[in-house]
C-alpha positions as CSV (number, residue, x, y, z in Angstrom):
1,M,9.6,-23.4,-16.7
2,E,11.2,-20.1,-15.5
3,K,8.9,-18.3,-13.4
4,E,7.7,-14.7,-14.8
5,Y,6.6,-11.5,-13.0
6,V,3.5,-10.4,-13.7
7,N,2.9,-7.7,-16.7
8,D,2.6,-4.8,-14.7
9,K,4.6,-2.0,-16.0
10,Q,5.7,-0.5,-12.5
11,L,6.7,-4.2,-11.1
12,Q,8.3,-4.6,-14.3
13,I,10.6,-1.3,-14.0
14,A,11.1,-2.5,-10.3
15,M,12.3,-6.2,-10.8
16,T,15.0,-4.5,-13.5
17,E,17.4,-4.2,-10.4
18,Y,17.8,-7.7,-10.5
19,R,18.5,-8.1,-14.1
20,N,22.9,-7.7,-14.9
21,L,22.8,-3.7,-14.5
22,K,26.4,-2.3,-15.7
23,L,27.1,1.5,-16.2
24,D,26.7,2.9,-19.9
25,N,24.6,-0.2,-20.9
26,I,21.3,-0.3,-21.5
27,A,19.0,-1.7,-18.7
28,R,15.8,-3.4,-20.1
29,T,12.8,-4.8,-17.9
30,P,12.3,-8.7,-17.6
31,N,10.0,-8.5,-20.4
32,N,12.2,-7.1,-22.5
33,E,11.1,-3.4,-22.5
34,K,13.9,-0.9,-22.8
35,L,13.8,1.5,-19.5
36,G,17.4,3.7,-20.4
37,T,20.8,3.8,-20.3
38,V,22.2,2.9,-16.3
39,T,24.7,6.4,-15.9
40,Q,25.2,5.6,-12.2
41,V,26.0,2.4,-10.4
42,Y,27.0,2.3,-6.9
43,N,27.4,-1.3,-6.2
44,N,28.8,-1.5,-2.5
45,T,30.8,1.3,-3.0
46,T,30.9,1.9,0.5
47,G,31.2,-1.4,1.9
48,A,27.7,-1.4,3.3
49,G,26.2,-3.2,1.0
50,E,24.1,-1.0,-1.4
51,Q,23.5,-1.7,-4.7
52,V,22.0,1.7,-6.3
53,Y,20.8,2.6,-10.0
54,A,20.4,5.4,-11.9
55,V,18.8,5.3,-15.5
56,V,18.1,7.9,-17.8
57,K,16.5,7.8,-21.2
58,N,19.2,9.9,-23.0
59,P,22.8,9.2,-21.7
60,N,24.0,12.2,-24.1
61,E,21.6,14.7,-23.2
62,K,23.1,17.2,-20.8
63,A,22.7,16.4,-17.0
64,E,21.3,19.7,-16.3
65,D,18.8,19.5,-19.4
66,V,17.4,15.8,-18.1
67,Q,14.2,16.0,-17.4
68,E,13.5,12.4,-15.6
69,V,15.5,9.9,-13.8
70,T,14.7,6.5,-12.9
71,V,16.5,4.8,-9.4
72,L,16.6,1.5,-8.9
73,F,17.5,-0.3,-5.5
74,R,18.1,-3.8,-5.5
75,G,16.9,-6.4,-3.2
76,S,19.0,-9.0,-1.2
77,T,21.5,-11.1,-2.7
78,G,20.2,-14.3,-2.5
79,P,21.7,-17.0,0.0
80,D,22.4,-19.1,-3.1
81,H,25.4,-16.7,-4.0
82,I,27.1,-17.0,-0.8
83,L,30.0,-18.5,-2.6
84,N,30.2,-15.7,-5.3
85,E,29.1,-13.1,-3.7
86,A,29.7,-13.5,-0.1
87,P,30.2,-10.3,1.1
88,D,26.7,-9.0,-0.7
89,V,25.4,-11.6,0.7
90,W,26.4,-11.2,4.6
91,N,26.1,-7.8,4.6
92,D,22.0,-7.9,3.1
93,W,20.9,-10.8,5.3
94,A,22.9,-10.5,8.2
95,E,24.0,-6.5,8.8
96,N,20.5,-5.4,7.6
97,D,17.6,-7.7,6.9
98,A,17.9,-9.7,10.2
99,V,18.7,-6.1,12.1
100,I,16.1,-3.7,10.6
101,A,13.2,-6.7,11.1
102,K,14.8,-6.7,14.5
103,R,14.3,-2.9,15.0
104,I,11.3,-2.7,13.6
105,M,9.4,-5.8,15.7
106,L,11.0,-4.3,19.1
107,Q,10.0,-0.5,17.7
108,K,6.2,-1.2,19.3
109,D,5.6,2.7,19.2
110,L,6.6,5.3,16.6
111,S,10.5,6.0,17.4
112,Y,12.0,9.5,18.5
113,Q,15.5,8.5,16.5
114,D,16.4,7.4,13.2
115,K,17.1,3.6,13.8
116,S,18.6,2.5,10.3
117,T,21.4,0.8,9.1
118,E,24.7,1.9,7.1
119,Q,23.5,0.3,4.3
120,L,20.2,2.4,4.5
121,K,22.3,5.5,4.8
122,A,24.9,4.9,2.2
123,S,21.3,4.2,0.1
124,A,20.1,7.6,1.0
125,R,23.6,9.4,0.0
126,A,23.6,7.4,-3.7
127,L,19.8,9.1,-4.0
128,K,21.2,12.3,-3.1
129,D,24.1,12.2,-5.2
130,I,22.0,11.1,-8.4
131,M,19.7,14.5,-7.4
132,E,22.8,16.6,-7.2
133,K,24.0,15.5,-10.6
134,Y,21.2,15.9,-12.3
135,P,19.5,18.8,-10.8
136,N,16.5,19.7,-12.4
137,A,15.1,16.0,-13.1
138,K,12.0,14.5,-11.8
139,I,13.3,11.5,-9.7
140,N,10.9,7.6,-10.1
141,V,12.0,5.5,-7.5
142,Y,11.4,1.7,-7.5
143,G,12.9,-1.1,-5.0
144,H,11.8,-4.6,-3.8
145,S,12.6,-6.7,-0.6
146,L,15.6,-5.1,1.1
147,G,15.7,-2.2,-1.8
148,S,12.0,-1.3,-0.4
149,M,13.7,-0.6,2.5
150,D,16.4,1.1,0.9
151,A,14.1,3.4,-1.1
152,Q,11.9,4.2,2.1
153,Y,14.7,5.6,4.0
154,S,16.2,7.4,1.0
155,M,13.2,9.0,0.6
156,A,12.6,10.3,4.5
157,A,16.6,11.4,4.9
158,L,16.1,14.1,1.9
159,Q,15.6,17.9,2.6
160,A,12.4,19.2,2.2
161,D,13.0,21.0,-1.0
162,Q,14.7,17.6,-2.3
163,V,12.2,16.0,-1.5
164,K,9.1,17.5,-3.8
165,R,11.3,16.3,-7.1
166,I,10.1,12.6,-6.3
167,Q,7.4,12.3,-8.5
168,K,6.5,8.5,-7.7
169,A,7.8,5.5,-5.9
170,Y,6.8,2.0,-6.7
171,I,7.9,-0.7,-3.6
172,Y,7.3,-4.2,-3.5
173,N,7.8,-6.7,-0.6
174,G,9.4,-5.4,1.8
175,P,9.0,-4.3,5.8
176,D,7.6,-1.2,6.5
177,I,10.3,0.9,8.2
178,Y,7.9,4.0,9.6
179,R,8.2,3.2,13.1
180,I,11.9,3.0,13.1
181,L,12.3,6.7,11.4
182,S,13.2,9.8,13.2
183,P,10.4,11.9,13.7
184,E,11.6,14.3,10.9
185,Q,11.7,11.4,8.6
186,R,8.4,10.3,9.4
187,K,7.1,14.1,8.4
188,V,9.3,13.7,4.9
189,V,7.8,10.7,3.8
190,D,4.4,12.3,5.0
191,S,4.6,15.1,2.6
192,I,4.6,12.8,-0.4
193,K,2.9,10.1,1.3
194,T,0.1,9.7,-2.5
195,R,3.5,9.5,-4.7
196,I,4.7,6.3,-2.7
197,H,3.0,2.9,-3.8
198,N,4.0,0.4,-1.1
199,Y,3.0,-3.2,-1.8
200,A,2.5,-6.2,0.6
201,D,1.6,-9.6,0.0
202,P,0.1,-11.1,3.3
203,D,0.8,-14.7,2.5
204,D,4.7,-13.3,2.4
205,P,6.0,-12.8,6.1
206,I,9.1,-10.3,5.3
207,S,6.9,-7.9,3.9
208,M,4.5,-8.1,6.9
209,V,7.0,-6.9,9.1
210,G,6.3,-3.4,10.6
211,R,2.3,-3.8,9.3
212,D,-0.7,-3.5,10.6
213,M,-3.4,-4.6,8.4
214,V,-6.3,-2.9,10.1
215,K,-4.4,0.5,9.9
216,G,-3.4,-0.4,6.6
217,S,-1.9,3.0,5.0
218,I,-2.0,4.7,8.2
219,G,1.4,5.0,10.0
220,S,3.1,3.5,7.1
221,V,5.2,4.8,4.5
222,G,2.7,5.7,1.0
223,L,0.0,4.3,0.4
224,V,-0.2,0.8,1.0
225,Y,-2.0,-2.1,-0.9
226,Y,-2.3,-5.4,0.0
227,V,-1.8,-8.0,-2.5
228,D,-4.3,-10.5,-3.4
229,S,-2.0,-13.2,-4.4
230,A,-1.8,-16.9,-5.4
231,K,-0.1,-19.5,-3.1
232,E,3.7,-20.1,-3.7
233,D,6.4,-21.5,-2.0
234,F,8.4,-19.0,0.4
235,V,10.9,-17.9,-1.9
236,N,8.6,-17.4,-4.8
237,Q,6.1,-15.7,-2.7
238,H,8.2,-13.1,-1.8
239,M,9.9,-12.3,-5.2
240,T,6.3,-11.7,-5.8
241,Y,5.7,-14.5,-8.0
242,G,2.1,-14.9,-6.6
243,Y,1.1,-11.6,-7.9
244,Q,-2.5,-11.7,-10.7
245,L,-3.4,-9.1,-12.5
246,D,-6.9,-8.3,-12.2
247,K,-9.7,-7.4,-15.4
248,N,-8.1,-4.1,-15.7
249,G,-4.6,-5.4,-16.1
250,K,-3.5,-3.8,-12.5
251,I,-2.2,-5.5,-9.7
252,K,-5.1,-7.5,-7.8
253,I,-5.8,-5.6,-4.5
254,L,-7.3,-7.1,-1.8
255,S,-10.7,-5.1,-1.8
256,N,-12.2,-6.1,2.1
257,T,-9.6,-3.8,3.6
258,S,-10.4,0.0,4.6
259,T,-7.0,0.6,3.1
260,V,-8.6,0.6,-0.3
261,I,-11.1,3.3,0.7
262,Y,-8.9,5.4,2.8
263,N,-5.9,5.2,-0.4
264,D,-8.6,7.0,-2.7
265,Y,-9.5,9.3,0.1
266,L,-6.1,10.4,0.3
267,L,-5.6,10.5,-3.5
268,Q,-8.8,12.5,-4.5
269,M,-7.6,15.0,-1.6
270,D,-4.4,15.1,-2.7
271,N,-6.0,16.2,-6.1
272,Y,-8.3,18.7,-4.5
273,T,-5.2,20.3,-2.8
274,L,-3.0,20.9,-5.9
275,L,-6.6,22.0,-7.5
276,K,-7.0,24.7,-4.6
277,K,-3.5,25.9,-5.2
278,K,-3.8,26.2,-9.1
279,L,-7.2,28.6,-8.1
280,S,-5.5,30.1,-5.6
281,E,-3.4,32.6,-7.8
282,G,-5.1,36.5,-6.6
283,G,-7.5,35.1,-4.1
284,Y,-10.6,32.6,-4.5
285,T,-13.9,34.3,-6.2
286,K,-17.3,33.2,-4.5
287,E,-17.9,31.0,-7.2
288,E,-14.2,29.4,-7.1
289,Q,-14.8,29.2,-3.3
290,L,-18.2,27.3,-3.9
291,F,-16.6,25.0,-6.1
292,L,-14.0,23.7,-3.9
293,D,-16.0,23.6,-1.1
294,S,-18.5,21.1,-3.3
295,E,-15.8,19.1,-4.4
296,Q,-14.4,18.8,-0.8
297,A,-18.1,18.0,0.8
298,G,-18.5,15.4,-2.3
299,I,-15.0,13.5,-1.7
300,A,-15.9,13.8,2.3
301,A,-19.5,12.2,1.5
302,A,-18.3,9.5,-1.0
303,S,-15.8,8.4,1.3
304,I,-17.9,7.9,4.6
305,S,-20.2,6.6,2.6
306,L,-17.8,3.8,1.3
307,M,-16.8,3.3,5.0
308,S,-20.0,2.5,6.2
309,T,-21.3,0.0,3.3
310,E,-17.7,-2.2,4.1
311,G,-18.1,-1.5,7.9
312,K,-21.5,-3.7,7.6
313,S,-20.2,-5.7,5.2
314,I,-17.5,-6.9,7.4
315,I,-20.1,-7.1,10.5
316,K,-22.4,-8.9,8.6
317,S,-19.6,-11.0,7.7
318,I,-18.6,-11.5,11.6
319,R,-22.4,-12.4,12.2
320,D,-22.9,-14.7,9.6
321,E,-19.9,-16.9,10.2
322,A,-20.7,-17.0,13.7
323,V,-24.3,-18.1,13.1
324,E,-23.2,-20.5,11.1
325,D,-20.4,-21.9,13.3
326,A,-23.7,-22.3,15.7
327,R,-25.3,-24.4,13.7
328,K,-22.9,-26.8,12.8
329,V,-22.5,-27.4,16.8
330,F,-26.5,-27.1,17.1
331,A,-26.8,-30.4,14.2
332,S,-24.0,-31.9,15.4
333,R,-26.2,-32.8,19.2
334,R,-27.6,-35.8,16.9
335,Q,-23.9,-37.6,16.1
336,V,-23.2,-40.6,18.5
337,P,-19.4,-40.5,19.5
338,W,-17.7,-43.7,18.7
339,G,-18.5,-46.5,21.6
340,F,-21.8,-44.9,23.1
341,I,-24.6,-47.1,23.0
342,L,-27.0,-43.8,22.9
343,S,-29.3,-43.7,19.6
344,P,-29.2,-40.0,17.8
345,S,-32.5,-38.8,19.8
346,E,-31.3,-39.8,23.1
347,M,-28.0,-38.1,22.5
348,E,-29.9,-34.7,21.2
349,N,-32.1,-35.1,24.5
350,A,-28.6,-35.7,26.4
351,Y,-27.8,-32.2,25.3
352,I,-31.2,-30.2,25.5
353,E,-30.7,-31.6,29.3
354,G,-27.3,-30.2,29.4
355,G,-28.6,-26.8,28.3
356,A,-27.6,-27.3,24.5
357,T,-30.6,-25.5,23.1
358,Y,-31.2,-23.2,20.0
359,E,-31.6,-20.5,22.3
360,T,-28.5,-21.0,24.1
361,T,-26.3,-21.9,20.7
362,I,-27.6,-20.0,17.5
363,G,-30.1,-17.5,19.1
364,V,-27.5,-16.5,21.6
365,I,-25.5,-15.1,18.6
366,E,-28.2,-13.7,16.9
367,K,-29.9,-12.0,20.1
368,L,-26.0,-10.6,20.2
369,L,-25.3,-9.5,16.6
370,D,-28.5,-8.9,14.7
371,P,-29.0,-5.5,16.4
372,V,-25.8,-4.4,15.7
373,V,-26.1,-5.2,12.0
374,D,-29.3,-3.1,12.0
375,K,-27.7,-0.1,13.3
376,I,-25.3,-0.4,11.0
377,S,-27.5,-0.6,8.4
378,K,-29.2,2.4,9.5
379,L,-25.6,3.5,9.3
380,E,-25.2,3.0,6.1
381,K,-28.3,4.2,4.8
382,D,-27.7,7.5,6.5
383,C,-24.0,8.1,5.0
384,I,-25.7,7.2,1.7
385,D,-28.7,9.7,1.7
386,L,-25.7,12.1,2.9
387,E,-23.7,11.4,-0.2
388,S,-26.9,11.4,-2.4
389,Q,-28.1,14.7,-0.8
390,T,-24.7,16.3,-1.5
391,K,-24.6,15.6,-5.0
392,K,-28.4,16.7,-5.6
393,G,-27.7,20.1,-4.0
394,I,-24.8,20.8,-6.2
395,Q,-26.7,19.7,-9.1
396,K,-29.6,21.8,-8.3
397,K,-27.5,25.0,-7.6
398,L,-25.9,24.4,-11.8
399,E,-28.8,23.7,-13.1
400,T,-30.2,27.4,-11.9
401,D,-26.8,28.5,-12.8
402,K,-25.4,27.5,-17.0
403,E,-22.5,30.2,-16.6
404,L,-21.7,28.6,-13.0
405,A,-22.1,24.8,-14.2
406,E,-19.5,26.0,-17.2
407,K,-16.7,27.3,-14.7
408,F,-17.4,24.2,-12.9
409,R,-16.5,22.2,-15.9
410,Q,-13.6,23.8,-16.8
411,W,-12.4,23.9,-13.1
412,K,-12.6,20.1,-13.1
413,K,-10.3,19.7,-16.0
414,L,-7.3,21.0,-14.0
415,T,-7.5,18.1,-11.9
């Protein structure tokens, strides 16, 4: 039975890049949804191996009237196509995948110069060309694997006025190239960080190149989401066949990473910035300033509270796991190794004489880590109290001023 991608709208659009896309033909997603018509094709046009496609809803519309364009960056041509598509396979794997992976892994700190390849640069020129053809259109970017790297670089290579036209980007299972971008390019992608959704599967070695699960979205292109995937073989894992959907029909994400909280904070602050901009015309009234301050305080308090709760969960998990391991060691004192003539009691006494007591196994870990758990628990309580007090303070003000409360409700609708 042929493998199928999970029915997530954005992933389905991204994987359309592997369909047989031809100029002026209809582009359909793997689940057969019509995406639009292919109006531009860059298939190894420069000899660098780039494969970029522009798709629009209505191909008969004047280019200057087109409001939205989907740009697909195709991933690597599989090694199994070596006989029929040898140049593509060589360009993708030898000239790009291997080269970029090596550069990323060797680049321990952020680069001071652009360390891309010719294919990435050719893909960037293709994106600029598409944007010039459709000067008034918002651009939606998609890519998988090598296509993800092409997409990352293409957005980073845009000028400040051009990058504003990127409406959203969804990229999957590709190495993160942030550290091999130039400082100027990093500033460009950072300016649209919350519009770029960068999915990586921890069980896929390729998509974990250039990533640090502890840092997550920090020092990465866009918002990073670590996928909670099912186990597949190497190729299928990379091709996203291990992806699963959660109860809400969205790609299942590992929730025990600080990335989730950080991403949520950035998205909320992005909405706050847009709201602030909408209210800034003519300057802020005292009531508008109060509203903006309360929104910012609420976002910060909620994020700090969530981080403290997650921190406690992680610390407690480490403590419990360490104690459990110590209990197993402690219980093994009565186990008699093969060939020994001692009884279980004699074995236990021998361990005690050697210093293996409750205090030196389980006790020492409890003594070391329990105070840490207690401190983080107190910090969590303080943070939750802060969030609660912040909400109550705002609510109390609104309860005594109905006119202000109504304005707050109207301003919230602006987000």
